[in-house]
NUROVEX-63386 format. One record per residue (C-alpha): residue in one letter; x negated, y, z negated. Coordinates in nm, 3 decimals, decimal comma, padded with zeros to 5 digits, always signed. Each point is the difference from the previous one (the first is absolute). Layout:
BEGIN
PT res       x       y       z
PT   a       X       Y       Z
...
// end
This chain:
BEGIN
PT res       x       y       z
PT   s +04,119 -01,179 +04,111
PT   g -00,314 +00,083 +00,215
PT   t +00,009 +00,332 -00,163
PT   h -00,062 -00,162 -00,303
PT   n -00,285 -00,309 +00,184
PT   i -00,169 +00,313 +00,093
PT   g -00,044 +00,147 -00,372
PT   l +00,019 -00,299 -00,200
PT   g -00,339 -00,185 +00,233
PT   a -00,129 +00,378 +00,025
PT   k -00,014 -00,042 -00,412
PT   l -00,071 -00,352 +00,020
PT   i -00,331 +00,097 +00,203
PT   a -00,055 +00,333 -00,224
PT   q -00,076 -00,218 -00,329
PT   g -00,176 -00,246 +00,152
PT   d +00,200 -00,331 +00,044
PT   a -00,089 +00,003 +00,376
PT   d -00,186 +00,147 +00,245
PT   a +00,242 +00,015 +00,252
PT   m +00,400 -00,107 +00,072
PT   l +00,231 +00,000 +00,298
PT   v +00,328 +00,206 -00,113
PT   g +00,288 +00,071 +00,156
PT   g +00,405 -00,121 +00,102
PT   a +00,180 -00,100 +00,313
PT   e +00,377 -00,144 -00,065
PT   m +00,234 -00,031 +00,236
PT   a +00,331 +00,143 -00,106
PT   t +00,217 -00,027 +00,296
PT   t +00,205 -00,320 -00,020
PT   p +00,382 -00,026 -00,105
PT   v -00,023 +00,020 -00,332
PT   g -00,282 +00,332 +00,013
PT   l +00,188 +00,167 +00,250
PT   g +00,319 -00,034 -00,205
PT   g -00,085 +00,051 -00,335
PT   f -00,109 +00,327 +00,095
PT   a +00,274 +00,050 +00,195
PT   a +00,214 -00,090 -00,348
PT   a -00,230 +00,281 -00,172
PT   r +00,150 +00,228 +00,217
PT   a -00,439 +00,055 +00,065
PT   l -00,012 +00,007 +00,402
PT   s +00,056 +00,255 +00,300
PT   t +00,363 -00,046 +00,165
PT   r -00,117 +00,169 +00,296
PT   n -00,081 -00,363 +00,163
PT   d +00,109 +00,199 +00,389
PT   d -00,321 +00,240 -00,055
PT   p -00,304 -00,038 -00,102
PT   t -00,038 +00,315 -00,007
PT   k +00,182 +00,093 -00,298
PT   a -00,076 -00,312 -00,179
PT   s -00,270 +00,051 -00,289
PT   r -00,078 +00,312 -00,067
PT   p -00,167 +00,117 -00,339
PT   w +00,097 +00,320 -00,179
PT   d +00,250 +00,139 +00,270
PT   r +00,308 +00,108 -00,039
PT   d +00,176 -00,264 +00,101
PT   r -00,177 -00,355 -00,039
PT   d +00,214 -00,257 -00,088
PT   g -00,243 -00,279 -00,047
PT   f -00,280 -00,242 +00,137
PT   v -00,146 -00,191 +00,221
PT   l -00,060 -00,318 -00,159
PT   g -00,326 -00,147 +00,195
PT   d -00,232 -00,296 -00,015
PT   g -00,372 +00,049 +00,002
PT   a -00,293 -00,119 -00,190
PT   g -00,373 +00,194 -00,064
PT   v -00,275 -00,081 -00,184
PT   l -00,314 +00,162 -00,097
PT   v -00,411 -00,093 -00,117
PT   l -00,081 +00,172 -00,337
PT   e -00,368 -00,049 -00,063
PT   e -00,193 +00,125 -00,314
PT   y -00,121 +00,334 +00,136
PT   e -00,401 -00,105 -00,127
PT   a +00,038 -00,353 +00,161
PT   a +00,162 +00,194 +00,346
PT   r -00,288 +00,276 +00,098
PT   a -00,240 -00,330 -00,068
PT   r +00,121 -00,218 +00,219
PT   g +00,120 +00,307 +00,281
PT   a +00,353 -00,024 -00,011
PT   k +00,177 +00,275 +00,168
PT   i +00,213 +00,188 -00,235
PT   y +00,339 +00,183 +00,013
PT   a +00,088 +00,119 -00,332
PT   e -00,061 -00,017 -00,389
PT   i +00,287 -00,093 -00,191
PT   i -00,107 +00,242 -00,307
PT   g +00,335 -00,020 -00,218
PT   f +00,289 -00,267 +00,002
PT   g +00,327 +00,028 -00,246
PT   m +00,355 -00,178 +00,012
PT   s +00,304 +00,059 -00,235
PT   g +00,350 -00,231 -00,045
PT   d +00,332 +00,274 -00,085
PT   a +00,236 -00,208 -00,093
PT   y +00,251 +00,146 +00,118
PT   h +00,144 -00,199 +00,299
PT   m -00,121 -00,302 +00,207
PT   t +00,059 +00,231 +00,309
PT   l +00,081 +00,332 -00,125
PT   p -00,192 +00,214 -00,086
PT   p +00,051 +00,369 -00,235
PT   e +00,065 +00,283 +00,185
PT   d -00,324 +00,149 -00,231
PT   g -00,229 -00,289 +00,117
PT   r -00,127 -00,051 -00,271
PT   g -00,117 -00,317 +00,052
PT   a -00,195 +00,102 +00,363
PT   a -00,189 +00,318 -00,224
PT   a -00,133 -00,241 -00,254
PT   a -00,135 -00,194 +00,249
PT   m -00,122 +00,293 +00,126
PT   r -00,130 +00,144 -00,304
PT   n -00,199 -00,366 -00,057
PT   a -00,161 +00,029 +00,313
PT   i -00,100 +00,376 -00,049
PT   r -00,132 -00,142 -00,367
PT   d -00,205 -00,266 +00,118
PT   a -00,194 +00,206 +00,303
PT   g -00,072 +00,236 -00,266
PT   i +00,093 +00,347 +00,268
PT   a +00,147 +00,309 -00,034
PT   v +00,412 -00,021 +00,186
PT   e -00,185 +00,317 +00,233
PT   r -00,261 -00,286 +00,194
PT   i +00,355 -00,211 +00,144
PT   h +00,036 +00,113 +00,299
PT   y +00,215 -00,306 +00,157
PT   i +00,239 -00,195 -00,175
PT   n +00,214 -00,268 +00,270
PT   a +00,265 -00,091 -00,169
PT   h +00,262 -00,271 -00,071
PT   g +00,204 +00,217 +00,229
PT   t +00,292 -00,233 -00,007
PT   s +00,296 +00,254 +00,202
PT   t +00,240 -00,120 -00,278
PT   s +00,185 +00,249 -00,136
PT   a -00,074 -00,081 -00,402
PT   g -00,367 -00,111 +00,130
PT   d -00,118 +00,320 +00,131
PT   l +00,111 +00,230 -00,209
PT   a -00,133 -00,172 -00,321
PT   e -00,376 +00,001 +00,217
PT   s +00,068 +00,335 +00,073
PT   r +00,038 +00,100 -00,387
PT   a -00,269 -00,253 -00,069
PT   v -00,300 +00,165 +00,209
PT   e +00,134 +00,388 -00,138
PT   t -00,015 -00,123 -00,345
PT   v -00,325 -00,100 +00,056
PT   l -00,192 +00,249 +00,141
PT   g +00,166 +00,299 -00,128
PT   d -00,053 +00,263 +00,280
PT   a -00,291 -00,136 +00,139
PT   a +00,268 -00,235 +00,174
PT   s +00,116 +00,293 +00,323
PT   q -00,323 -00,094 +00,122
PT   v -00,049 -00,411 -00,045
PT   a +00,120 -00,202 +00,378
PT   v +00,235 -00,233 -00,059
PT   s +00,174 -00,256 +00,249
PT   s +00,107 -00,347 +00,003
PT   t -00,099 -00,151 +00,301
PT   k +00,311 -00,311 -00,116
PT   s +00,162 +00,277 +00,315
PT   m -00,229 -00,162 +00,255
PT   v -00,012 -00,418 -00,136
PT   g +00,279 +00,018 -00,279
PT   h +00,028 -00,156 -00,303
PT   l -00,249 -00,297 +00,005
PT   l +00,091 +00,012 -00,357
PT   g -00,276 -00,274 -00,194
PT   a -00,263 +00,125 +00,273
PT   a +00,092 +00,409 +00,003
PT   g -00,290 +00,071 -00,238
PT   a -00,245 -00,224 +00,204
PT   v +00,089 +00,128 +00,284
PT   e +00,041 +00,371 -00,081
PT   a -00,334 +00,012 -00,128
PT   i -00,186 -00,128 +00,276
PT   f +00,193 +00,234 +00,220
PT   t -00,093 +00,310 -00,269
PT   i -00,369 -00,154 +00,049
PT   l +00,020 +00,044 +00,354
PT   a +00,063 +00,272 +00,018
PT   l -00,255 +00,171 -00,233
PT   r -00,184 -00,135 +00,225
PT   d +00,079 +00,100 +00,260
PT   q +00,095 +00,383 -00,136
PT   v +00,368 -00,054 +00,132
PT   g +00,321 +00,070 -00,201
PT   s +00,358 -00,235 -00,002
PT   e +00,260 +00,147 +00,055
PT   e +00,426 -00,044 -00,034
PT   a +00,165 -00,187 +00,343
PT   h +00,335 +00,051 +00,043
PT   v -00,012 +00,345 -00,239
// end
């Protein structure tokens, strides 16, 4: 996915295998096969008559996501090299984590252990305390099982600090972009940091 490309690209630069990389993701899933597959899995919102009630992450009445198409690409560069050429630096990647719970192809376990492992790995890689985390751009697909599992993962990893962390999902505004989602959402998050604005859920 786009998120893996960003994290693994940063690792390649950090270990000296590259000075700069273009990373991200693109996907066009709004095809008969794409829509049919997610409809059969009952993952899509059925509120087609009222878009303001579709794609509502963490809402009590959520019923699935809206599929979207998109692309996002970022330029990653070794820090000192970027500074030397006077590049405008938007953000720094200090940690990356991923995991696989081998539970189900699309359905997460209720305790969110796969997501929790990825978060722990990123925090360990960054070498920071959980108290330094102030915002999470969540996966937030607006599915009943997915949002519950992700919420439990955040609570498990952050503990008492979870109540002090802002969490939102941009999928409520642009839909689920699948392989492009991580890259596009990273861009949204970086620009929000630059402009010092918070991201809120739409339709909730």
